N, C-alpha and C positions, 0 to 999 in steps of 0.2 A: 743512325743518329750521328751527326758530325760534331767535331770538337767545339764549334761555336755554341751549339745548343747545349752540349754537356757543360761547357764553361758557365753559361748563364745559370743552369740548374745548380752547379757547384757553388757559385757565389750566393745564390738564393738560399742554399742550405746553410752556408756559413752565417749569413745574415739572420736566418731563422733561429739558429742556436744562440746567437748573441742577444737577439731581441727577447727570446723566451726568458733568458736569465733575468733581464731587467724587468720585463713585464710581469713575470711570476712574483718578483719581489714586491712590486707595487700593487699587484692585483688585489690583495686583501685589504689594502688601505684606501682603495678608490671609493669615495662616496659621491663623487660627481664626475661628469664627463671629463676625460683626460685628453689634453691636446697631444701629449707625448704618445699615448696609446693610439690615437688617430693616425699619427705619422707612422707608427709601427705597422698598423694595418694597411695603410696605403703603400708603404714601401714593400711589404710582403706581396700584396696583390699585384703590384707592378712587376716586381722582380720575377716571381714565379709565373705569373700570367704571361708576361712578355717572353720569358724563357720557353715556356711550353708552346706559346704561339709561334715562336721561331721554329721549333721542332715540327709543328703541324704544317707550317708553310713549306718546309723543306720536303715533306712527304705528300704535298699536293692538296692540303686541306687549309681552309681559312683559319686565321689566328684566333677567331672567336671560339673555336672548339678547344684550343689550348687554354683560353681564359676561363671557360666553363669548367674544364678539368681542374684548373687551379683552385676554383672554389670547392670542388669535391674533395681535393687532396687536403686543403687547409680546414675543411669543415669537419663536422662530427662523423662523416662517412669514413675517413681514414685517420687524419691527425687526431681528432677527438677520440677515436677508438684506440689508437696506439698510446697516446699521452693526453688523457682528458684534462688534467690539471692545467697543462700548458695551453691547450686549445681554449679552454674557458678563460684563462688569464688574458690571452691576446684578443679573443673575440667574445667578450662577456655578453650575457643575455640582457644586460641593462638597457632598457628602451632609450634612455638619454644618450648613451654611448653609441648605440646602433643608429640613432637618428643622425648623428654627425656624418657618418660614412654614407648613409643612405641619401642625405641631402646632396653630397658631392656627386654621387652616382646619378641621381635623378636630373640634376642640372646638366651633367654630361650627356645624358641620353637626349635631352632637348637639343643640345648642340648637334648631336648626330642626326636627329630628324631635320634640323635646319639644313645641314649639308645635303641630306637625301632629297629634300624638297628642291634645293638649288639645282640638283642634277636631274630632276624630273622634267621631261619634255612635255610641256602642257599640250602642245599640238598633237603629239602622239597619243597622250592619254585621252584627249577628246575623241580621237579616232577609235580607241578601244574601250571607251567609257561603258558602252552597253555590255560588252563582255565582262568587264571588271565588276559591274554591279551584279550580273547574273552569277558570276563565280563566287562573289562574296556571300550573296544570299543563300545559294545552294550549299556553299561550304560551311555555313553556320547552321542551317536547318537540319541537315542530315546528322552531323555529329552531336548536335544538341539533343535530338530525339534519342540517339544511341546512349548518350550519357545519362539522360533522364531515366531511360528504361533500366540502365544498370543500377542507378541509385535506388530504384524501387525494389530491386532484388538483393541489395547488399545485406550481409548479416547484421543483426541488431547491435552486436558488440563493436562494430565499427562506427556507430552513430552515438554521439554524446546524448542526444535526446531522440530516441526512437519515435516518440509521438510527433516530432517535427520532421518526419522523413520527407515530406513534400519540399520543404525549403532546402534540405540537404541535396535532394535530387536535382532541384533547379540549379544549385551551386555547381554540382558535378557536371550537369549538361552544359552550363556556361563555360566551365573550365576546359571542357573537351572541344569546344566549338570555335574559340577565338584564336586566330593566329597572332603571334607577337610581331607587330610591325617593326619593333626596334631590332629584333634579331633578324627578321627577314631582310630589313634594309641593310644591316651590316654585312650579312652573308652575300647578298646580291652585289653590293659594292665591292667587297673584297675579292670576289671571284670574277670581277670585271664583266658582269652580265648586265649592268645597269643600262647600257645602251642597246642591248638586245630588245626586240619587241616584247618577248616573253618576260624579260626582266622588268620592263616598265609596267606590264599588266600585273605582274606579281606584286610589285610595290603599291600600285594603285588599288588593287584588290585588298591588300593587307591594311591599307589606310581605311578603306570603307568598312572592312571587317572589324577593325579596332573601334571605329566610331559607332557602328551598330552594336558592337559588344558592350560598350560602356553605357549605351541606352538600356540594353537588356539588364546590365548589372544594376543600374539605377532602379529598375522595376523590382528586381529580386531583393535588393537591399531594403526597399520600402516594405516589401512583404515580410522580410525577416525581422525588421526593426519594429514595425507597427502592427503586424498581423494582417494588414490589408494593403491594397494598392493605393499609393499616393498619386492620384491622377495629375495634380498640379505639377509635381516634380518631373514626371515623365513628359508632360506636354511642354514644360519649360526646356527640357533637354532636346526634344524633337524640333520645336519651332526655333529655339535658340541656335541649333546647329545649322538649320537651313538658312536662317537670316545671316549668320556669321559667314557662311560660304558665299552667299549671294553678294553681300557687301564687299567681301574680300576680293572677289574676282570681277568686280565692276569698278567702283570708284577706288577701292583699296589698291589696285594695281598701279594706277596713276599716282596716287598719293605716296606710295612706297618709293617709286622712281624719283619723284620730286624731293622726297626727304633725303634720299641717298645723294642726289645731286647737290642739294643745299649743303649737306654736311661736308661734301668733298670741296665745294667751291668757297665756303665761307668760314669753316672751322680750321684753325691753324694748329691745333694740338695733334700729337702723334696718334695714329690709328683712330681718328675721329669717326670714320665711316663704320669701322668694326664696332665701335662703342654704340653708335646709333642702331645698328642692326641687332646687336644683343639686346638692347632695350626694346626694340620692336618685337623681337622673338618673345621676350619675357611678358610684355603686355598682351600679346595675342594668346600666349599660353594661359595667362591668368583669365582672359575672357572666356576661353573654352572651359576652364575649370569652373568659373562662376555659372555658366549656363548648364553645367551638369555632365559634361563629357571630359575626357582626359586631356591633360595639358599637351600631350604629344600631337594632337590634331592642330592646335594653335601653332606649335613650333614648325610642323611640317608645312602648313599653309604659308607661314612667314617665309620659309625657305623657297617655296614655289614663287612667291611674289618677288623676292630678292633675285631669284634666278631669271625671272622674266624681265627684270630691269636690264637695259642694255649696257650699263656701265659697271665696272669694278668687280664683276662676279668672280673672275679668276683670282684676283688678289685676295678676296675675302676667303675663298675656298682654300687657297694655299696657306693663309695665316692660321686658320682654324684646324685644318686637318691633322697637323702634327700633334697638337696638344690633345685633341680628342683621341687619337690612336694610342698615344703613349701614356696618358693619365686616365681619362674618363672611361674608356672602354674596358681596360683591365679591372677597374674598380666595379663597374656596373655588372659585368658578366661574372666576375668573381663572386659578387654578392649573391647572384642567382644560384651558383653552385653551393655556396655556404648554407643556403636554406635547406638543402636536402640532407636527410639522414638515412643513408642506405643500409645502416646496420639493422633497421627494423625488418629488412627483408630476409634475415636469417630464420624467421618463422616461415616454414614451408607454405602455410595457408596464405599468409600475406604476400609471399613471393608469387604464388599462383594468381592471386587476385590482382596484383600489380601488373603481371604479364597480360592478364585479360584486359585490364584498364588501358594499357599501352596499345594493345592490339585493336580494341574497339575505337580508341581515339584516332589511331592512324588510319584504320580502314574507313571510319566515318568521315574524317576530314578529307582524306585522299579521294574517296568516292564522291563526296559532295562537290569538291572543287573540280574533279574530272567531269562530272555531269554538268556543272555550271559552265565549264569551258566549252563543252560540246554544244550546249544550248546557245552559248554566246557566239557560235560561229567559228570556233578554233578547230584546227585539225586534231586528229587523235594524238599525234606526237606532241603538239603544242599543249594540249590538255594534260598530257602525262607530265610534261616538264613543269607546267604550272601547278598541278596538284602536288608534285614533289616539293616545290618551293613553299607552298602554303601550309605544309605539315608541321612547321616549327611552332612550338608554343612558347615556352620560356617565360619571359618577364611578366607578361600579362597574367598568365596562370599563377605565377608566384604571388602577384598582388591579390588576385581573387581568392586564392587559397589562404593567404595570410589574413585577409579580412574575415573570411569564413571561420577561421580558427579563433580569431579574437572575439567574434560574436557568439562563439559556442555552438555554431552550426556544424562544424567539422571536428572530428576527433584528431588527435595528434597522429595516429597511424594513417588515417585517410588523407591528412595533410601531406605526410611524407610520400604516400603513393602518388598524389597529384604532382608533387614536386619532381618525383622520379620520372613520371611520364613527361613532364615538361622538359627536363634535362635530356632524356633519351631521344625524344622527337627532335629536339634542337640539334643534337649531335648527329642524328641520322640524316638531317636535311641537306647539309652541304654535299656529301658524296652522292646522294640520290639526285640532287639537282644537277651536279656536274655530269653524272652518267646520262641523265635525260637530255641535257642540252648537247652532249656529244653526239647523240643520235638524231638531233634536230638540225638538219642542214639549213643554211641561210637561204631564204628565197631571194629572187633577183632584186626586188625592191629593197629588202633589208640589207643585202650585201652592198648594193650601190650606196645606200645611206651611210653604212659603217665605213666604207672606203672613203667617201667624201669627208666624213667627220675626221678620219685619221689624217687625210690630206690637209684639212683645215687647221689641225692642231698647231702646225708650224707655219701657217699661211699668214699673209698680210691683211688682205681684205676681210677674211673671216674673223679676224681678231680685232678689227676696228670697233671701238666703243663710242667714240664721240668725234664729231667733225666740226671744224671751225671754217667758216667761209668769210674771207676778207675781200670786200669788193666795193668799187664805186658804183655809179648808176649807169654805166656805159653799156653798149651792146655786148662788149666782151665780158662785162660783169654778169650779164644775164646768161651768156653762154656758160660761164663758170658756175652759175647758180643751177643751171640745168644739169650739168655734170654732177655737182654735189648732191642734187636731189635724187638722181638715179642711184648714186652710191648709198645714200642714206635710206632710200625707200626699199632697197633690196633686203636690208637687214633690220629695218625699223630703227635706225640709229638717230639719236637726238642730234640736232645741229644748231649751232649758234651763228647767226648772221651778224657780222660786224661791218657796219657801214663806215667806210673810211672817208667818205665825202658827205658829211651830214647836210650840207647846204643843198646838194643835188638831190639827196633823199627827201628833203622837205619839199623841194620843187615838184618831184615826181608824185608825192602824195596829193598835191593840189591838182595835178593834171590827170590825164587818162593813162599814163604810163603804168605798165604792169610792174609791181614791186618785185624785189628779189625773193621775198618770202613766198609770194604767189608762184613764181617760177619754180622754186624748190618744191613746194607742195604739189604742184601739177606734175612735175617729173616723178615724184614718189608715187603719186596715184597711177601714173601710166605703167609703172613697174607692177603695181598690185593688180591692175586690170589684165596684164599679160601673164602674170605668174601667181597662181593661187597660194603658193607658199610664202610669198612676200607680204608683210603686214600692210605696207602702204602708208598707214597713219604714222606720222613722225612728229616728235616734239620739236618745235621751232622756237628758239629764243632770239629776240632782236636786241642788239646793243648799238646805241649811237654814242660813241665816245666823245668826251670833251677834250681829252688829251690828243696828242698826235697819233697817227695810225701805228707807228712803231711802238710807242709806249703802251697803247691799248693791246697790241699783240703780246707784248711782254707780260702784261697783267693776265691775259687769258691763258697764256702758255702754262702758267702755274697750276691751272685747273686740270691738267692731264689730258689735253686733246691729242688724239692719235694722228690726225692728218689735218693740215691746213690747205684749203683750196683758195687760190688767189686769182682774182679777175680784175684787171685794171684797163683803163682806156688805152694807155700807152705802156706797152710791155718793154719795148726796147728804146734806147735813146739814139741820138744821131750817130753815135760812134759804134753802134751795134751791141753795146752792153745793155744791161738791164736798167730799167727806169729807177730813179733814186728811191722812190717809195718802196718798190719791190726789194731793192738792195737792203733798205733799213728793216723791212719786215723779215726778210730772210736771216738777217743778223740776229734778230731777237727771238726767232722761233727755231729751236734746235731739233725738233722732231721732224718726221717726213712731211713734205709739202708737195702740192701739185699746182703747177702754174699753167693756166689755160690761156691760149692765144687763138682767138677766132679768126678764121679766114674764109673767103669765098661765100657760100650760101649762109654760113652761120653769122655773117655780119648783117644779113637781112632778116633771117629768122633764127635767132639764137637758140630757140627751144625746138628745133626740128625733131620730129618724133623718132625717126630712124637714123642710126649712125652707121656709116660704112667705115669700119675701123681697120687700120693696119698697125700691127705691133711687131717691132724688131726684137729678136731674142738672140742671145749669144751664150747662154749657159751661166752667166754671172748672176749674183744675188739680185742686183738692181734690175736686170732685164726680166727676171722671174717676177719681181714685184710689179713691173710694168705690165707683164702678161696677165697677172691676176686682175689688175684694174681693168684692162681691156676686156677680159672675159666677163667681168661684172657689168660693164657698160653694154657689151654685146648680148647680154643675157636675153633681152627681149627684142633684139633687132631682127628683122626679117632677112637681112643680108648676112652672109657668112663672115666670120672673122678671118682676116688675112694675117698669117703669121710668117714672117720672113726671117731666115737665119742670116745674120751678118757677122763677118769676122771681126775679132778684136785685134788690137795691136799685136798681142802675143801670137795670135793665130797667123797673122801675116808674116811675122818674123820666122816662125817655125816652118812655114810652107813655101818660103821663097825658093823657086826652082823645083818645087815638088808637087806640081799640079795633079799628078797621078795618084797621090796618096789617098787612101780610102777616106770617104766622107762619112764613116760610120758614126762618129761622135756628133757631127752636125745633124744627121738624120735622127739620131736618138733624142737630141734636144727638141727637135720639131715634134717627134712622136710624143714625148712627155708633155709638151704644151698642148698638143691635140687631145691627149688623154685627160688632162686637167679640164679642158673646155668641155669635153664630152660628159663629165660628171654633172655639168649644169645644162646639158642639152644644147650646147652652143656648137653650131656647125662651123667647121674650120677649113680654110684653104691654105696649104703650106707652100712656101717658095724658098729655094735654097740659092743664096748668092754668096758663096764662100771666098771668092778670089778677087774681089774688088773692094775698094775702100767702103766702110760701112755707110758713110753719109751718101756716097754715090749710089749704093745699092738701094737705100731708102728712097732717095729722090727719084730714081728710075722707076721704082715700084709704084710710087705715087702717080707718076706720069702715065704709066702703062695700065693702071687700074682706075676705077672710079672712087677711090678712097677720098673721104672728106674729113677724116680725123686720124692723126698719128699719135699713138700713145707710146711714149719713149721713157723707159726707166734709165735714170742717170745718177751719177755720183756727184756729190759736192766736191769741188776742187779746193783744197785749203788755200786761203789767201784773203786779202783785204776786201776784194770784190766778190760778188756772187757769181760763181763760174761753174758750169756743168760740163766743160770740156768742148773740144772742137767739133765733135759729131753733133751735139745738141745745138751749138752755135750755127753750124751750117744748115741744119734742118730748120731751125727757127728763121734764119735769114732768107732761105730760098724755097721753102715749101709753099705750094699753092693750097694745101689742105690745112685745116686747123691742127694745132699741136697741143698736146697735153703732156707736160714734163712731170714725171713722178720721181721726185728727188729723195734720196736717202736722208736720214737724220745727219746733223752736223757731227763730224768725227770728233770734234772737241767736246761735244756733249757726251759721247760714248766713253771717252777716256776716263 
């Protein structure tokens, strides 16, 4: 244990002693819920839970284990055993006081399920859906039968009402069979297994598990409360759940995206989008509660829908994660530990029965999930890892046991045994899952996907969320629209088409001319036809501004577009500089922009299906950005992408008179670009031209190949006019092929 962990525990101990003094003095006088006592409880759970979580992470375990231990230490198992008066003063048994802390914990766990849903890959879950359902059903049936059988043979002194043994057995079977999706989600996320195939299956199975579990609970509660089965309540839960999921994943997905976009574009208050998403989560959680299943299903589905929205997902995740980790998780998992009283295990008979309960619960759940994984088509190692992950009980069992205790179905001792089982299986799950996944090698497909995702984390194209197309109605505008449609279609990005020449747009509507929106949509469809992983369907918004193009761009820029694609009839003026309209647009839009210039065949057929692309690279950030765009455009092209290394000004200076110097750096840059293209199955041809001026190298390569598009990453040169440097100017002026300039954001905006 290192000093930082010890320091956290030391401060927590000091805080504990100070708080005990005040809380003990006020405890006798408290006749209603105390806000001060609530703050004391939260501070203790955060300090001790985070301190122990830090220790756990330093020894290779997730912090949730430390937070559960925190609850055990502060609960009746240790603190209440050593100093019962102080423990009862700080954590009184008053229902009103407990409800305050429980409300905070429950809302926090909804936020956690929201984030878990956002990280869920719906496409991957669809692929493993059959396996997830099989795993969940088998993982419930086997331990339920085991738990029910155990309940039938329990000693009578463990049952408050021996004549109601059937109901107690049903409660016990349910408590042993349901995995805690909350704890499973936390552990899988903390251990960085969420992106593994098995991690996605575990979370999907746990969600199904939890949903089926709450329907079973509704049936058992009905029997316990009324002595018979309430068919209406069960039917409501079943049909309500199916209807909720069907609506959510059809019209709900589009509605959520439009709601997020509306909040981002029209609300001016701080964190408006986060507010709207929290309201959405709360409403969907309330809906699932009203139809008879748990609120966590609504929060998780809300997270999936938000995650499927192409805009603002990263920002939302970043804003919520810190608060959840530092406040809500220590409170929730600390409460789970506080519910357990391990002192009852000093009775040897209860200790043996508890060990049997834990053993049956673990074997039943592990065996059921393992069998389900095998039936679902998983390998033996995958099934073993999945069964290890599904063995955590935790919060769901705490809820079931608490309700059973309050209804008089479970005795206090049986309640403590179930809580002990829940805590022990939860604590055993992380090391078991880690060991199982360590022996589960990545298959080729999964390895390629994870490498691609790691590459995309800091990429440009992969992190685009919204595109803005500013164009008139010229052939060059249609070429720019085709380029924008290919980029948007690859990732299913929403795109706004800004018509900078409204009069021409109205004329085209009356004639037979193909609109920019149709060109964009057709390009996106062509991507989907060639690539099964590309969604193809994109959201297109049309805007015909009344103000000048520059003013319209300035207004749109406030909405957070990641890339502006510009297509104008006249790109350059008579002096070789950019057209005045493009100058004004560039001055108002400070984020990255792409300027399309159609040449050759693209002036006759702007939406030519295949592109023969050349992209120069030099190792700079802007050239890498250009290479990413070129790879995206070449993704469905039958022709290989040509990658040419060109020297920068620094290269030429350092190599003057040194032609024999090794070209290792240049070859490494070409290899890196080829490797990036290979992740998307793009064929590459590399060319090295290191000792001539870059513009000459590019123009020579255009002439010697059949290239019809040059994608050139460029820097904005500070100044009054829009300028991308001499290389870009030379290529624009002299290239026979079409040119796409990918310009970095304005340096003034970054400062």
